[in-house]
C-alpha positions in Angstrom: 29.7 88.6 110.1 27.3 86.6 107.9 29.2 83.5 106.6 27.8 81.6 103.7 28.5 79.0 101.1 27.7 80.1 97.6 27.9 78.8 94.1 28.9 81.1 91.2 29.7 79.9 87.7 29.7 76.3 88.8 32.2 76.7 91.7 31.2 76.6 95.4 33.1 78.8 97.8 32.8 80.4 101.3 31.8 84.0 101.4 30.5 86.7 103.7 27.3 88.6 103.0 27.3 92.4 103.2 24.1 94.1 102.2 23.2 92.8 98.7 26.8 91.5 98.0 28.7 88.2 98.6 32.4 88.7 99.1 34.6 85.7 98.3 36.8 84.7 101.2 39.0 82.3 99.3 42.1 84.4 99.8 41.9 83.6 103.5 40.2 80.2 103.7 41.9 78.8 100.6 40.4 76.3 98.1 37.4 74.3 99.1 34.1 75.1 100.7 34.0 73.3 104.1 32.5 75.6 106.7 33.3 73.0 109.4 37.0 73.3 108.5 36.8 77.1 108.7 35.1 77.0 112.1 37.9 75.0 113.6 40.2 78.0 113.1 37.7 80.8 112.9 39.1 82.8 115.9 42.6 82.9 114.4 41.4 84.1 111.0 38.4 86.3 111.9 40.4 89.6 111.7 41.7 88.6 108.2 38.2 87.6 107.1 36.9 91.0 108.3 39.5 92.7 106.0 38.6 90.9 102.8 36.9 93.2 100.3 36.8 91.1 97.1 36.1 89.5 94.7 32.5 90.5 95.2 29.3 89.2 93.6 25.7 90.4 93.6 23.7 88.2 96.0 21.0 87.9 93.4 23.5 86.4 91.0 24.7 83.5 93.1 23.1 80.4 94.5 23.2 80.2 98.3 24.0 76.7 99.5 23.5 75.3 103.0 25.9 77.3 105.1 27.3 74.1 106.5 26.9 70.8 104.7 29.4 68.6 106.5 28.6 68.7 110.2 29.4 65.6 112.2 26.2 66.0 114.2 22.7 67.5 113.5 20.9 67.4 116.9 17.4 68.7 117.5 15.2 69.1 120.6 11.5 68.1 120.6 8.6 70.0 122.1 10.6 72.8 123.5 7.9 75.5 123.4 5.1 75.0 125.8 2.3 75.9 123.4 3.7 73.3 120.9 4.0 70.7 123.7 0.4 71.3 124.5 -0.8 70.9 120.9 1.4 67.7 120.6 -0.3 66.4 123.8 -3.7 67.0 122.2 -2.6 64.9 119.3 -1.7 62.1 121.6 2.0 62.7 122.0 3.2 62.6 125.6 4.9 65.7 126.9 8.4 64.9 128.0 9.6 65.6 131.5 13.2 66.4 130.5 15.0 67.6 127.3 14.0 65.3 124.4 16.8 65.0 121.9 17.0 63.2 118.5 19.3 63.1 115.5 18.5 64.4 112.1 21.0 62.5 109.8 23.3 65.0 108.2 22.3 63.7 104.7 19.0 65.5 105.2 20.7 69.0 104.9 19.8 71.1 101.9 20.1 74.7 100.9 18.0 77.7 102.0 16.1 78.1 98.7 16.4 74.6 97.3 13.3 72.4 96.6 12.4 69.9 99.4 11.0 66.5 98.6 7.6 65.1 99.5 8.7 61.5 99.8 6.7 58.8 98.0 6.7 56.9 101.3 5.1 59.6 103.4 1.7 61.3 103.3 2.2 63.4 106.4 5.1 65.9 105.7 5.1 68.8 108.2 7.1 72.0 108.8 8.8 73.2 112.0 10.3 76.7 112.1 13.3 76.7 114.3 16.3 78.8 115.4 19.5 76.9 114.8 23.0 77.3 116.1 26.4 75.9 115.2 29.2 75.0 117.7 32.5 76.8 117.3 34.7 75.1 119.9 35.5 71.5 120.9 33.9 71.3 124.4 32.6 68.9 127.0 30.8 69.5 130.4 30.0 73.1 129.5 28.3 75.1 132.3 25.2 77.1 131.5 27.1 80.3 132.2 29.7 79.4 129.6 27.4 77.9 127.0 26.9 80.8 124.7 30.7 81.2 124.4 31.1 77.9 122.5 28.5 78.9 119.8 30.0 80.2 116.6 26.7 81.5 115.2 23.0 81.2 114.4 20.9 80.4 111.4 17.3 79.7 110.3 16.1 76.1 110.1 13.0 74.1 109.0 12.9 70.8 110.9 10.9 69.1 108.2 9.2 66.0 109.6 7.5 63.0 108.1 5.0 62.5 110.9 3.9 59.0 109.9 7.5 57.8 109.9 8.2 59.7 113.1 5.4 57.8 114.8 7.0 54.5 113.7 10.3 55.1 115.5 10.5 56.0 119.2 13.7 57.9 118.5 12.1 60.1 115.8 15.2 59.8 113.7 13.6 58.1 110.6 10.8 60.6 110.5 13.2 63.5 110.7 15.9 62.4 108.3 14.5 62.1 104.8 16.8 63.5 102.2 16.3 67.3 101.8 14.4 67.5 105.1 16.9 69.8 106.7 16.9 73.1 104.9 19.1 75.6 106.7 20.5 79.1 106.1 20.6 81.5 104.5 23.9 82.0 106.2 25.5 81.7 109.7 25.3 85.0 111.6 28.3 85.0 114.0 27.6 85.2 117.7 29.1 88.6 118.1 26.2 90.0 116.0 23.4 88.4 118.0 23.0 90.3 121.2 20.5 87.9 122.7 19.4 84.7 120.9 16.4 84.4 123.3 15.0 87.7 122.1 14.3 86.9 118.4 11.0 86.6 116.6 10.4 83.4 114.7 7.9 83.3 111.8 6.7 80.6 109.4 4.3 80.9 106.5 2.9 78.4 104.0 2.0 80.0 100.6 2.0 83.4 102.3 -0.3 82.4 105.2 1.3 82.7 108.6 1.2 79.5 110.5 3.8 80.0 113.3 5.0 83.1 115.2 6.8 83.2 118.5 9.7 84.7 120.4 12.7 82.4 121.0 12.3 83.6 124.6 9.4 81.2 124.9 11.7 78.1 124.9 11.1 75.7 127.8 14.8 74.9 127.9 16.9 77.8 126.7 20.1 77.5 124.6 22.3 77.7 127.7 20.5 74.7 129.2 20.6 72.8 125.8 24.4 73.1 125.5 25.0 72.2 129.1 22.7 69.1 128.8 24.2 67.9 125.5 27.8 68.4 126.6 27.2 66.3 129.7 26.8 63.3 127.3 29.0 64.0 124.3 31.9 66.1 123.1 30.5 68.9 120.9 32.8 69.9 118.0 33.1 72.8 115.6 30.5 72.5 112.9 28.0 70.5 115.0 24.5 72.0 114.4 21.6 72.2 116.8 17.9 73.0 116.2 16.3 74.5 119.2 12.7 73.5 118.9 9.5 74.8 117.2 6.6 76.8 118.5 2.9 76.1 118.2 1.1 75.9 114.8 2.6 72.9 113.2 0.5 71.0 110.6 -0.1 67.9 112.6 -2.1 69.9 115.1 -4.8 70.7 112.5 -4.2 67.6 110.4 -2.9 69.9 107.6 0.1 68.5 105.8 2.2 69.9 103.0 1.2 69.4 99.4 3.0 69.6 96.1 3.8 73.2 95.2 3.5 74.5 98.7 6.1 77.2 99.5 7.3 77.4 103.1 9.1 80.5 104.3 10.9 80.6 107.7 12.3 83.8 109.1 14.1 84.8 112.2 14.4 88.5 112.8 17.9 89.7 112.2 19.1 86.3 110.8 17.3 86.3 107.4 14.9 83.8 105.9 14.8 80.5 104.0 12.1 79.6 101.5 11.6 76.2 100.0 9.1 74.7 97.5 7.9 71.2 98.3 7.9 68.9 95.3 7.1 65.2 94.7 10.1 63.0 95.1 11.2 61.7 91.7 
């Protein structure tokens, strides 16, 4: 199932995407549009959601919003592809010897096709194509063998980074959390439809020019290890979102940063794509 949040005629609702159609799921989920609230009871209502057939809207006639806009956590791992770690090291950034985690503040989240700000305060805005996932069960101390079972689904993410601000803060948080610097979507593809999250191709282009391409199988720390590591420290809860790292080809490696009007497209095979125009902050 492809779960989305969509706006039609001024009202935002939760739906499921089937081919070129969005089917309104309000008869099961009720009023409101909190994906986090739905995920807390997803297993108990999944069969009912599968059976909903309408109302239906043309995908081209609605606005797709961030598939989840109210997570309690937005966690991201740094330098999790070896080629990217190598290019970061060439830029003077030390390669970590263990999983390197940071927060993106949840206020950075924006929609899959919304404009993204180029902040007045930054001259080094960069892109990072990433596979994201969302937690579906409250869990702690999850083993690697059980890790995939706590994931509700997967989505496409651009971990937009203000590199100058990132360099000022050892935790990366400020440079990763400017408003609109967390475009995600276009929907959440539920785990039962993703046979192997480590066998997906990840692509990013800027103005049609490919900049990044890699298999998610090239992660240094796979998703099982990520969930096990994080859940050693903290309780993971339904709706928490995780970005799993970016491959080589980011702008900082070539001192090439995003400019007004640039259009960045990120695609994960089988999960769809997001595409955002970068505009000056007003």
